[in-house]
N, CA, C and O atoms as CSV, one atom per row, in Angstrom:
chain,resi,resn,atom,element,x,y,z
A,1,MET,N,N,0.839,-1.177,0.000
A,1,MET,CA,C,0.000,0.000,0.000
A,1,MET,C,C,0.882,1.237,0.000
A,1,MET,O,O,2.099,1.118,0.144
A,2,GLY,N,N,0.313,2.402,-0.155
A,2,GLY,CA,C,1.056,3.652,-0.241
A,2,GLY,C,C,1.887,3.950,0.991
A,2,GLY,O,O,1.742,3.309,2.032
A,3,ASP,N,N,2.749,4.923,0.853
A,3,ASP,CA,C,3.626,5.311,1.941
A,3,ASP,C,C,2.978,6.391,2.786
A,3,ASP,O,O,2.113,7.136,2.325
A,4,THR,N,N,3.418,6.458,4.032
A,4,THR,CA,C,3.022,7.558,4.894
A,4,THR,C,C,4.171,8.555,4.930
A,4,THR,O,O,5.263,8.266,4.441
A,5,ILE,N,N,3.936,9.702,5.494
A,5,ILE,CA,C,4.944,10.753,5.535
A,5,ILE,C,C,5.833,10.610,6.763
A,5,ILE,O,O,7.024,10.913,6.692
A,6,GLN,N,N,5.288,10.160,7.884
A,6,GLN,CA,C,6.001,9.962,9.138
A,6,GLN,C,C,6.628,11.252,9.658
A,6,GLN,O,O,7.789,11.558,9.386
A,7,ILE,N,N,5.833,11.992,10.406
A,7,ILE,CA,C,6.275,13.228,11.039
A,7,ILE,C,C,6.945,12.856,12.358
A,7,ILE,O,O,6.268,12.366,13.262
A,8,PRO,N,N,8.256,13.074,12.496
A,8,PRO,CA,C,8.928,12.679,13.736
A,8,PRO,C,C,8.543,13.576,14.908
A,8,PRO,O,O,8.483,14.800,14.795
A,9,ILE,N,N,8.286,12.923,16.033
A,9,ILE,CA,C,8.035,13.621,17.300
A,9,ILE,C,C,8.827,12.843,18.344
A,9,ILE,O,O,8.452,11.731,18.715
A,10,GLY,N,N,9.898,13.416,18.803
A,10,GLY,CA,C,10.770,12.692,19.722
A,10,GLY,C,C,11.314,11.460,19.026
A,10,GLY,O,O,11.835,11.543,17.914
A,11,LYS,N,N,11.190,10.310,19.687
A,11,LYS,CA,C,11.690,9.051,19.118
A,11,LYS,C,C,10.616,8.285,18.349
A,11,LYS,O,O,10.870,7.186,17.856
A,12,LYS,N,N,9.420,8.860,18.246
A,12,LYS,CA,C,8.316,8.210,17.532
A,12,LYS,C,C,7.885,9.108,16.387
A,12,LYS,O,O,8.527,10.117,16.097
A,13,SER,N,N,6.788,8.730,15.740
A,13,SER,CA,C,6.295,9.542,14.631
A,13,SER,C,C,4.797,9.341,14.448
A,13,SER,O,O,4.213,8.376,14.942
A,14,VAL,N,N,4.196,10.276,13.728
A,14,VAL,CA,C,2.779,10.211,13.365
A,14,VAL,C,C,2.732,10.218,11.840
A,14,VAL,O,O,3.599,10.808,11.196
A,15,ASP,N,N,1.730,9.569,11.261
A,15,ASP,CA,C,1.705,9.324,9.818
A,15,ASP,C,C,1.692,10.576,8.946
A,15,ASP,O,O,2.520,10.702,8.044
A,16,PHE,N,N,0.775,11.499,9.196
A,16,PHE,CA,C,0.616,12.662,8.324
A,16,PHE,C,C,0.367,13.918,9.143
A,16,PHE,O,O,-0.113,13.849,10.274
A,17,LEU,N,N,0.695,15.060,8.566
A,17,LEU,CA,C,0.361,16.356,9.152
A,17,LEU,C,C,-0.143,17.242,8.026
A,17,LEU,O,O,0.578,17.523,7.068
A,18,ILE,N,N,-1.393,17.681,8.155
A,18,ILE,CA,C,-1.978,18.614,7.192
A,18,ILE,C,C,-2.338,19.857,7.984
A,18,ILE,O,O,-3.219,19.817,8.843
A,19,GLY,N,N,-1.664,20.956,7.699
A,19,GLY,CA,C,-1.862,22.175,8.471
A,19,GLY,C,C,-1.473,21.913,9.911
A,19,GLY,O,O,-0.323,21.579,10.195
A,20,ASP,N,N,-2.423,22.061,10.823
A,20,ASP,CA,C,-2.150,21.767,12.230
A,20,ASP,C,C,-2.936,20.541,12.701
A,20,ASP,O,O,-3.314,20.445,13.869
A,21,CYS,N,N,-3.173,19.615,11.783
A,21,CYS,CA,C,-3.935,18.405,12.096
A,21,CYS,C,C,-3.118,17.160,11.747
A,21,CYS,O,O,-2.765,16.942,10.588
A,22,PHE,N,N,-2.827,16.358,12.750
A,22,PHE,CA,C,-2.169,15.076,12.523
A,22,PHE,C,C,-3.210,14.038,12.138
A,22,PHE,O,O,-4.327,14.032,12.654
A,23,ILE,N,N,-2.824,13.165,11.225
A,23,ILE,CA,C,-3.682,12.055,10.815
A,23,ILE,C,C,-2.879,10.775,11.003
A,23,ILE,O,O,-1.796,10.610,10.442
A,24,GLU,N,N,-3.428,9.891,11.792
A,24,GLU,CA,C,-2.786,8.609,12.062
A,24,GLU,C,C,-3.674,7.517,11.497
A,24,GLU,O,O,-4.848,7.416,11.853
A,25,TYR,N,N,-3.110,6.696,10.612
A,25,TYR,CA,C,-3.836,5.552,10.075
A,25,TYR,C,C,-3.363,4.315,10.820
A,25,TYR,O,O,-2.200,3.925,10.721
A,26,HIS,N,N,-4.268,3.706,11.561
A,26,HIS,CA,C,-3.902,2.549,12.378
A,26,HIS,C,C,-5.084,1.578,12.456
A,26,HIS,O,O,-5.916,1.682,13.358
A,27,PRO,N,N,-5.157,0.636,11.511
A,27,PRO,CA,C,-6.210,-0.375,11.616
A,27,PRO,C,C,-6.028,-1.170,12.913
A,27,PRO,O,O,-4.923,-1.616,13.220
A,28,ILE,N,N,-7.089,-1.339,13.652
A,28,ILE,CA,C,-7.019,-2.080,14.904
A,28,ILE,C,C,-7.048,-3.574,14.587
A,28,ILE,O,O,-7.980,-4.078,13.961
A,29,THR,N,N,-6.011,-4.259,15.034
A,29,THR,CA,C,-5.915,-5.706,14.929
A,29,THR,C,C,-5.803,-6.222,16.354
A,29,THR,O,O,-4.759,-6.078,16.990
A,30,ILE,N,N,-6.863,-6.814,16.849
A,30,ILE,CA,C,-6.948,-7.131,18.273
A,30,ILE,C,C,-5.739,-7.926,18.747
A,30,ILE,O,O,-5.118,-7.556,19.744
A,31,LYS,N,N,-5.394,-8.998,18.064
A,31,LYS,CA,C,-4.268,-9.825,18.516
A,31,LYS,C,C,-2.961,-9.039,18.540
A,31,LYS,O,O,-2.098,-9.304,19.377
A,32,HIS,N,N,-2.806,-8.089,17.644
A,32,HIS,CA,C,-1.583,-7.263,17.608
A,32,HIS,C,C,-1.632,-6.150,18.651
A,32,HIS,O,O,-0.629,-5.866,19.307
A,33,ASP,N,N,-2.785,-5.526,18.803
A,33,ASP,CA,C,-2.887,-4.358,19.677
A,33,ASP,C,C,-2.996,-4.712,21.159
A,33,ASP,O,O,-2.746,-3.866,22.018
A,34,LEU,N,N,-3.363,-5.943,21.462
A,34,LEU,CA,C,-3.307,-6.368,22.860
A,34,LEU,C,C,-1.840,-6.556,23.224
A,34,LEU,O,O,-1.135,-7.331,22.578
A,35,LYS,N,N,-1.380,-5.855,24.247
A,35,LYS,CA,C,0.042,-5.865,24.589
A,35,LYS,C,C,0.416,-7.013,25.517
A,35,LYS,O,O,1.588,-7.379,25.604
A,36,SER,N,N,-0.542,-7.573,26.195
A,36,SER,CA,C,-0.285,-8.623,27.173
A,36,SER,C,C,-0.582,-9.996,26.572
A,36,SER,O,O,-1.616,-10.191,25.934
A,37,TRP,N,N,0.319,-10.932,26.777
A,37,TRP,CA,C,0.109,-12.300,26.312
A,37,TRP,C,C,-1.152,-12.879,26.952
A,37,TRP,O,O,-1.941,-13.551,26.288
A,38,ARG,N,N,-1.335,-12.611,28.253
A,38,ARG,CA,C,-2.505,-13.130,28.966
A,38,ARG,C,C,-3.803,-12.568,28.400
A,38,ARG,O,O,-4.769,-13.307,28.209
A,39,ALA,N,N,-3.831,-11.269,28.131
A,39,ALA,CA,C,-5.027,-10.661,27.542
A,39,ALA,C,C,-5.329,-11.283,26.184
A,39,ALA,O,O,-6.489,-11.513,25.844
A,40,SER,N,N,-4.294,-11.551,25.422
A,40,SER,CA,C,-4.474,-12.166,24.104
A,40,SER,C,C,-5.050,-13.578,24.227
A,40,SER,O,O,-5.918,-13.970,23.446
A,41,GLU,N,N,-4.572,-14.326,25.193
A,41,GLU,CA,C,-5.099,-15.673,25.434
A,41,GLU,C,C,-6.565,-15.629,25.877
A,41,GLU,O,O,-7.382,-16.428,25.419
A,42,ILE,N,N,-6.890,-14.692,26.770
A,42,ILE,CA,C,-8.279,-14.552,27.231
A,42,ILE,C,C,-9.187,-14.166,26.064
A,42,ILE,O,O,-10.288,-14.696,25.921
A,43,PHE,N,N,-8.710,-13.234,25.230
A,43,PHE,CA,C,-9.495,-12.848,24.055
A,43,PHE,C,C,-9.761,-14.062,23.169
A,43,PHE,O,O,-10.899,-14.297,22.761
A,44,SER,N,N,-8.724,-14.828,22.874
A,44,SER,CA,C,-8.876,-15.990,21.993
A,44,SER,C,C,-9.882,-16.987,22.561
A,44,SER,O,O,-10.716,-17.517,21.826
A,45,ARG,N,N,-9.807,-17.242,23.864
A,45,ARG,CA,C,-10.729,-18.182,24.493
A,45,ARG,C,C,-12.170,-17.671,24.420
A,45,ARG,O,O,-13.083,-18.415,24.063
A,46,MET,N,N,-12.364,-16.387,24.763
A,46,MET,CA,C,-13.720,-15.825,24.742
A,46,MET,C,C,-14.265,-15.777,23.318
A,46,MET,O,O,-15.452,-16.015,23.096
A,47,TYR,N,N,-13.402,-15.469,22.361
A,47,TYR,CA,C,-13.829,-15.409,20.967
A,47,TYR,C,C,-14.342,-16.776,20.518
A,47,TYR,O,O,-15.364,-16.866,19.837
A,48,ARG,N,N,-13.638,-17.829,20.897
A,48,ARG,CA,C,-14.076,-19.189,20.528
A,48,ARG,C,C,-15.392,-19.552,21.206
A,48,ARG,O,O,-16.228,-20.233,20.613
A,49,GLU,N,N,-15.581,-19.102,22.447
A,49,GLU,CA,C,-16.770,-19.482,23.210
A,49,GLU,C,C,-18.019,-18.700,22.808
A,49,GLU,O,O,-19.123,-19.244,22.833
A,50,LEU,N,N,-17.857,-17.438,22.440
A,50,LEU,CA,C,-19.008,-16.605,22.089
A,50,LEU,C,C,-19.451,-16.877,20.657
A,50,LEU,O,O,-18.646,-17.251,19.804
A,51,LYS,N,N,-20.719,-16.687,20.410
A,51,LYS,CA,C,-21.276,-16.905,19.069
A,51,LYS,C,C,-22.159,-15.726,18.682
A,51,LYS,O,O,-22.675,-15.009,19.538
A,52,GLY,N,N,-22.321,-15.541,17.377
A,52,GLY,CA,C,-23.274,-14.586,16.831
A,52,GLY,C,C,-23.122,-13.161,17.339
A,52,GLY,O,O,-22.027,-12.599,17.348
A,53,HIS,N,N,-24.260,-12.583,17.768
A,53,HIS,CA,C,-24.314,-11.196,18.190
A,53,HIS,C,C,-23.394,-10.929,19.382
A,53,HIS,O,O,-22.762,-9.874,19.449
A,54,LYS,N,N,-23.315,-11.867,20.314
A,54,LYS,CA,C,-22.457,-11.672,21.487
A,54,LYS,C,C,-20.989,-11.570,21.071
A,54,LYS,O,O,-20.247,-10.734,21.587
A,55,ARG,N,N,-20.579,-12.424,20.137
A,55,ARG,CA,C,-19.195,-12.363,19.652
A,55,ARG,C,C,-18.950,-11.030,18.936
A,55,ARG,O,O,-17.934,-10.376,19.172
A,56,ASP,N,N,-19.873,-10.631,18.067
A,56,ASP,CA,C,-19.726,-9.368,17.337
A,56,ASP,C,C,-19.635,-8.179,18.291
A,56,ASP,O,O,-18.817,-7.280,18.098
A,57,THR,N,N,-20.486,-8.184,19.323
A,57,THR,CA,C,-20.478,-7.095,20.305
A,57,THR,C,C,-19.159,-7.071,21.074
A,57,THR,O,O,-18.597,-6.003,21.317
A,58,PHE,N,N,-18.674,-8.234,21.451
A,58,PHE,CA,C,-17.400,-8.348,22.163
A,58,PHE,C,C,-16.259,-7.791,21.318
A,58,PHE,O,O,-15.451,-7.005,21.813
A,59,VAL,N,N,-16.184,-8.183,20.064
A,59,VAL,CA,C,-15.125,-7.707,19.171
A,59,VAL,C,C,-15.253,-6.197,18.952
A,59,VAL,O,O,-14.249,-5.485,18.969
A,60,GLU,N,N,-16.468,-5.707,18.747
A,60,GLU,CA,C,-16.690,-4.272,18.555
A,60,GLU,C,C,-16.256,-3.479,19.785
A,60,GLU,O,O,-15.590,-2.452,19.657
A,61,MET,N,N,-16.627,-3.949,20.970
A,61,MET,CA,C,-16.263,-3.262,22.205
A,61,MET,C,C,-14.749,-3.225,22.389
A,61,MET,O,O,-14.185,-2.187,22.736
A,62,LEU,N,N,-14.105,-4.341,22.159
A,62,LEU,CA,C,-12.656,-4.410,22.341
A,62,LEU,C,C,-11.932,-3.569,21.291
A,62,LEU,O,O,-10.938,-2.912,21.601
A,63,THR,N,N,-12.418,-3.588,20.071
A,63,THR,CA,C,-11.828,-2.766,19.012
A,63,THR,C,C,-11.945,-1.285,19.353
A,63,THR,O,O,-10.992,-0.526,19.178
A,64,GLU,N,N,-13.111,-0.875,19.837
A,64,GLU,CA,C,-13.304,0.528,20.254
A,64,GLU,C,C,-12.337,0.906,21.370
A,64,GLU,O,O,-11.725,1.973,21.334
A,65,GLU,N,N,-12.201,0.029,22.361
A,65,GLU,CA,C,-11.321,0.311,23.492
A,65,GLU,C,C,-9.854,0.396,23.050
A,65,GLU,O,O,-9.131,1.300,23.467
A,66,LEU,N,N,-9.427,-0.530,22.219
A,66,LEU,CA,C,-8.042,-0.499,21.749
A,66,LEU,C,C,-7.781,0.739,20.887
A,66,LEU,O,O,-6.693,1.313,20.941
A,67,GLY,N,N,-8.766,1.148,20.100
A,67,GLY,CA,C,-8.647,2.382,19.325
A,67,GLY,C,C,-8.524,3.590,20.229
A,67,GLY,O,O,-7.716,4.481,19.968
A,68,ALA,N,N,-9.318,3.633,21.293
A,68,ALA,CA,C,-9.248,4.749,22.241
A,68,ALA,C,C,-7.896,4.785,22.946
A,68,ALA,O,O,-7.337,5.859,23.166
A,69,GLN,N,N,-7.373,3.618,23.300
A,69,GLN,CA,C,-6.056,3.568,23.936
A,69,GLN,C,C,-4.967,4.057,22.975
A,69,GLN,O,O,-4.076,4.810,23.369
A,70,TYR,N,N,-5.045,3.627,21.726
A,70,TYR,CA,C,-4.050,4.053,20.738
A,70,TYR,C,C,-4.137,5.563,20.524
A,70,TYR,O,O,-3.112,6.242,20.468
A,71,PHE,N,N,-5.351,6.087,20.407
A,71,PHE,CA,C,-5.542,7.527,20.245
A,71,PHE,C,C,-4.924,8.274,21.425
A,71,PHE,O,O,-4.241,9.280,21.237
A,72,HIS,N,N,-5.162,7.786,22.628
A,72,HIS,CA,C,-4.630,8.430,23.831
A,72,HIS,C,C,-3.096,8.453,23.800
A,72,HIS,O,O,-2.486,9.467,24.139
A,73,ARG,N,N,-2.476,7.344,23.397
A,73,ARG,CA,C,-1.008,7.312,23.312
A,73,ARG,C,C,-0.490,8.306,22.271
A,73,ARG,O,O,0.503,8.990,22.517
A,74,ARG,N,N,-1.141,8.393,21.126
A,74,ARG,CA,C,-0.725,9.358,20.092
A,74,ARG,C,C,-0.946,10.792,20.575
A,74,ARG,O,O,-0.125,11.677,20.335
A,75,ARG,N,N,-2.081,11.005,21.264
A,75,ARG,CA,C,-2.397,12.335,21.805
A,75,ARG,C,C,-1.316,12.769,22.806
A,75,ARG,O,O,-0.862,13.913,22.781
A,76,GLN,N,N,-0.914,11.850,23.677
A,76,GLN,CA,C,0.139,12.157,24.645
A,76,GLN,C,C,1.450,12.475,23.934
A,76,GLN,O,O,2.160,13.398,24.333
A,77,LEU,N,N,1.775,11.728,22.896
A,77,LEU,CA,C,2.995,11.975,22.130
A,77,LEU,C,C,2.981,13.382,21.546
A,77,LEU,O,O,3.951,14.126,21.683
A,78,ILE,N,N,1.892,13.741,20.902
A,78,ILE,CA,C,1.781,15.067,20.281
A,78,ILE,C,C,1.860,16.162,21.335
A,78,ILE,O,O,2.564,17.155,21.151
A,79,ASP,N,N,1.146,15.986,22.430
A,79,ASP,CA,C,1.118,17.015,23.469
A,79,ASP,C,C,2.411,17.099,24.266
A,79,ASP,O,O,2.627,18.071,24.990
A,80,SER,N,N,3.277,16.090,24.143
A,80,SER,CA,C,4.572,16.148,24.824
A,80,SER,C,C,5.572,17.000,24.044
A,80,SER,O,O,6.648,17.322,24.548
A,81,SER,N,N,5.214,17.360,22.823
A,81,SER,CA,C,6.093,18.152,21.976
A,81,SER,C,C,5.724,19.631,22.052
A,81,SER,O,O,4.595,19.997,21.726
A,82,PRO,N,N,6.660,20.490,22.478
A,82,PRO,CA,C,6.352,21.924,22.503
A,82,PRO,C,C,5.952,22.449,21.120
A,82,PRO,O,O,5.139,23.367,21.010
A,83,GLU,N,N,6.518,21.871,20.085
A,83,GLU,CA,C,6.234,22.318,18.717
A,83,GLU,C,C,4.813,21.967,18.280
A,83,GLU,O,O,4.191,22.733,17.543
A,84,PHE,N,N,4.293,20.832,18.717
A,84,PHE,CA,C,3.013,20.335,18.202
A,84,PHE,C,C,1.896,20.275,19.238
A,84,PHE,O,O,0.770,19.911,18.899
A,85,LYS,N,N,2.174,20.616,20.470
A,85,LYS,CA,C,1.171,20.525,21.535
A,85,LYS,C,C,-0.118,21.244,21.123
A,85,LYS,O,O,-0.092,22.384,20.658
A,86,GLY,N,N,-1.243,20.550,21.304
A,86,GLY,CA,C,-2.541,21.129,20.991
A,86,GLY,C,C,-3.003,20.948,19.560
A,86,GLY,O,O,-4.146,21.275,19.239
A,87,HIS,N,N,-2.130,20.427,18.675
A,87,HIS,CA,C,-2.567,20.170,17.298
A,87,HIS,C,C,-3.684,19.124,17.312
A,87,HIS,O,O,-3.713,18.252,18.181
A,88,ASP,N,N,-4.588,19.215,16.360
A,88,ASP,CA,C,-5.648,18.220,16.223
A,88,ASP,C,C,-5.048,16.859,15.885
A,88,ASP,O,O,-3.942,16.768,15.352
A,89,LEU,N,N,-5.791,15.812,16.201
A,89,LEU,CA,C,-5.394,14.446,15.870
A,89,LEU,C,C,-6.617,13.688,15.385
A,89,LEU,O,O,-7.643,13.653,16.064
A,90,LEU,N,N,-6.508,13.092,14.229
A,90,LEU,CA,C,-7.540,12.204,13.704
A,90,LEU,C,C,-6.969,10.793,13.663
A,90,LEU,O,O,-5.891,10.575,13.110
A,91,LEU,N,N,-7.679,9.842,14.242
A,91,LEU,CA,C,-7.283,8.445,14.163
A,91,LEU,C,C,-8.226,7.752,13.190
A,91,LEU,O,O,-9.431,7.663,13.424
A,92,CYS,N,N,-7.662,7.271,12.112
A,92,CYS,CA,C,-8.440,6.566,11.089
A,92,CYS,C,C,-8.081,5.087,11.169
A,92,CYS,O,O,-6.917,4.717,11.017
A,93,CYS,N,N,-9.071,4.250,11.405
A,93,CYS,CA,C,-8.837,2.817,11.577
A,93,CYS,C,C,-9.215,1.987,10.360
A,93,CYS,O,O,-8.939,0.788,10.316
A,94,ASN,N,N,-9.847,2.614,9.370
A,94,ASN,CA,C,-10.234,1.894,8.155
A,94,ASN,C,C,-10.406,2.906,7.027
A,94,ASN,O,O,-10.287,4.113,7.236
A,95,SER,N,N,-10.681,2.405,5.849
A,95,SER,CA,C,-10.775,3.285,4.675
A,95,SER,C,C,-11.911,4.293,4.803
A,95,SER,O,O,-11.777,5.434,4.361
A,96,PHE,N,N,-13.021,3.886,5.401
A,96,PHE,CA,C,-14.131,4.826,5.541
A,96,PHE,C,C,-13.769,5.956,6.501
A,96,PHE,O,O,-14.152,7.103,6.272
A,97,ASP,N,N,-13.034,5.649,7.574
A,97,ASP,CA,C,-12.554,6.701,8.470
A,97,ASP,C,C,-11.676,7.693,7.712
A,97,ASP,O,O,-11.827,8.904,7.871
A,98,VAL,N,N,-10.764,7.186,6.893
A,98,VAL,CA,C,-9.889,8.065,6.113
A,98,VAL,C,C,-10.734,8.976,5.238
A,98,VAL,O,O,-10.493,10.180,5.156
A,99,TYR,N,N,-11.728,8.384,4.586
A,99,TYR,CA,C,-12.584,9.151,3.686
A,99,TYR,C,C,-13.367,10.228,4.432
A,99,TYR,O,O,-13.328,11.400,4.059
A,100,LYS,N,N,-14.079,9.828,5.487
A,100,LYS,CA,C,-14.978,10.787,6.145
A,100,LYS,C,C,-14.222,11.796,7.001
A,100,LYS,O,O,-14.644,12.948,7.100
A,101,MET,N,N,-13.112,11.389,7.624
A,101,MET,CA,C,-12.421,12.304,8.537
A,101,MET,C,C,-11.338,13.136,7.859
A,101,MET,O,O,-11.098,14.277,8.254
A,102,ALA,N,N,-10.687,12.582,6.852
A,102,ALA,CA,C,-9.564,13.295,6.235
A,102,ALA,C,C,-9.885,13.798,4.827
A,102,ALA,O,O,-9.773,14.993,4.554
A,103,ILE,N,N,-10.275,12.908,3.954
A,103,ILE,CA,C,-10.505,13.300,2.556
A,103,ILE,C,C,-11.602,14.359,2.464
A,103,ILE,O,O,-11.406,15.399,1.835
A,104,LYS,N,N,-12.741,14.105,3.080
A,104,LYS,CA,C,-13.846,15.067,2.998
A,104,LYS,C,C,-13.511,16.374,3.720
A,104,LYS,O,O,-13.987,17.437,3.321
A,105,ARG,N,N,-12.707,16.306,4.765
A,105,ARG,CA,C,-12.355,17.514,5.516
A,105,ARG,C,C,-11.354,18.388,4.777
A,105,ARG,O,O,-11.467,19.613,4.796
A,106,PHE,N,N,-10.377,17.768,4.126
A,106,PHE,CA,C,-9.277,18.545,3.565
A,106,PHE,C,C,-9.327,18.720,2.050
A,106,PHE,O,O,-8.495,19.433,1.490
A,107,SER,N,N,-10.271,18.094,1.387
A,107,SER,CA,C,-10.369,18.220,-0.063
A,107,SER,C,C,-11.490,19.185,-0.433
A,107,SER,O,O,-12.605,19.089,0.078
A,108,ASP,N,N,-11.172,20.115,-1.331
A,108,ASP,CA,C,-12.205,21.027,-1.820
A,108,ASP,C,C,-13.218,20.298,-2.699
A,108,ASP,O,O,-14.394,20.660,-2.738
A,109,THR,N,N,-12.755,19.277,-3.397
A,109,THR,CA,C,-13.630,18.490,-4.270
A,109,THR,C,C,-13.365,17.002,-4.033
A,109,THR,O,O,-12.717,16.344,-4.848
A,110,PRO,N,N,-13.863,16.481,-2.927
A,110,PRO,CA,C,-13.601,15.065,-2.634
A,110,PRO,C,C,-14.311,14.153,-3.625
A,110,PRO,O,O,-15.395,14.473,-4.113
A,111,PRO,N,N,-13.692,13.021,-3.915
A,111,PRO,CA,C,-14.368,12.055,-4.798
A,111,PRO,C,C,-15.551,11.443,-4.063
A,111,PRO,O,O,-15.662,11.540,-2.841
A,112,ARG,N,N,-16.418,10.821,-4.818
A,112,ARG,CA,C,-17.521,10.077,-4.194
A,112,ARG,C,C,-16.921,8.894,-3.438
A,112,ARG,O,O,-15.834,8.425,-3.772
A,113,TRP,N,N,-17.631,8.417,-2.426
A,113,TRP,CA,C,-17.138,7.312,-1.612
A,113,TRP,C,C,-16.796,6.098,-2.476
A,113,TRP,O,O,-15.752,5.479,-2.271
A,114,ALA,N,N,-17.641,5.751,-3.423
A,114,ALA,CA,C,-17.402,4.562,-4.252
A,114,ALA,C,C,-16.102,4.701,-5.042
A,114,ALA,O,O,-15.359,3.730,-5.187
A,115,THR,N,N,-15.825,5.891,-5.550
A,115,THR,CA,C,-14.591,6.136,-6.300
A,115,THR,C,C,-13.383,6.009,-5.382
A,115,THR,O,O,-12.396,5.359,-5.726
A,116,PHE,N,N,-13.469,6.633,-4.215
A,116,PHE,CA,C,-12.381,6.553,-3.241
A,116,PHE,C,C,-12.126,5.112,-2.829
A,116,PHE,O,O,-10.981,4.660,-2.801
A,117,ARG,N,N,-13.198,4.389,-2.507
A,117,ARG,CA,C,-13.066,3.002,-2.065
A,117,ARG,C,C,-12.423,2.134,-3.140
A,117,ARG,O,O,-11.579,1.293,-2.828
A,118,ALA,N,N,-12.806,2.323,-4.398
A,118,ALA,CA,C,-12.223,1.535,-5.488
A,118,ALA,C,C,-10.718,1.802,-5.600
A,118,ALA,O,O,-9.934,0.870,-5.776
A,119,GLU,N,N,-10.317,3.067,-5.500
A,119,GLU,CA,C,-8.893,3.386,-5.578
A,119,GLU,C,C,-8.145,2.836,-4.365
A,119,GLU,O,O,-7.031,2.330,-4.494
A,120,TRP,N,N,-8.762,2.938,-3.188
A,120,TRP,CA,C,-8.158,2.391,-1.962
A,120,TRP,C,C,-7.913,0.887,-2.113
A,120,TRP,O,O,-6.833,0.383,-1.807
A,121,GLU,N,N,-8.936,0.191,-2.590
A,121,GLU,CA,C,-8.803,-1.258,-2.752
A,121,GLU,C,C,-7.747,-1.616,-3.788
A,121,GLU,O,O,-7.034,-2.608,-3.633
A,122,GLU,N,N,-7.643,-0.821,-4.835
A,122,GLU,CA,C,-6.597,-1.053,-5.834
A,122,GLU,C,C,-5.209,-0.866,-5.219
A,122,GLU,O,O,-4.295,-1.642,-5.497
A,123,LEU,N,N,-5.056,0.158,-4.387
A,123,LEU,CA,C,-3.768,0.375,-3.712
A,123,LEU,C,C,-3.456,-0.750,-2.739
A,123,LEU,O,O,-2.294,-1.114,-2.558
A,124,GLN,N,N,-4.487,-1.302,-2.111
A,124,GLN,CA,C,-4.286,-2.421,-1.185
A,124,GLN,C,C,-3.731,-3.642,-1.923
A,124,GLN,O,O,-2.917,-4.388,-1.378
A,125,ARG,N,N,-4.176,-3.838,-3.166
A,125,ARG,CA,C,-3.729,-4.993,-3.943
A,125,ARG,C,C,-2.336,-4.798,-4.507
A,125,ARG,O,O,-1.657,-5.778,-4.813
A,126,SER,N,N,-1.891,-3.556,-4.654
A,126,SER,CA,C,-0.579,-3.346,-5.288
A,126,SER,C,C,0.562,-3.399,-4.302
A,126,SER,O,O,1.720,-3.240,-4.689
């Protein structure tokens, strides 16, 4: 897929900076984003045991929580920098987030969602 710009902040970085708004693209992958081996094992066990709507709700809740934790860590990173403290931060976890939060916000003439999605999927394959 395409490259990010990687704006350095201390020893870490954020993907993009447009004006005074940072944009971080970070798809939540539960097994990757869980930092504890034990938490990962508990997730795997519960995922196997739950079915249907309960499983979907569990995954949605955990994905939301991990996204909020990641956002908080990026927010702390940005605010720890005298140069960037207080800049906006958008966390995009999927293509639709990128479209609605970044493309539509910063483009004077954004493409239609279907056009954007088709190009995104093409970039994913390349």
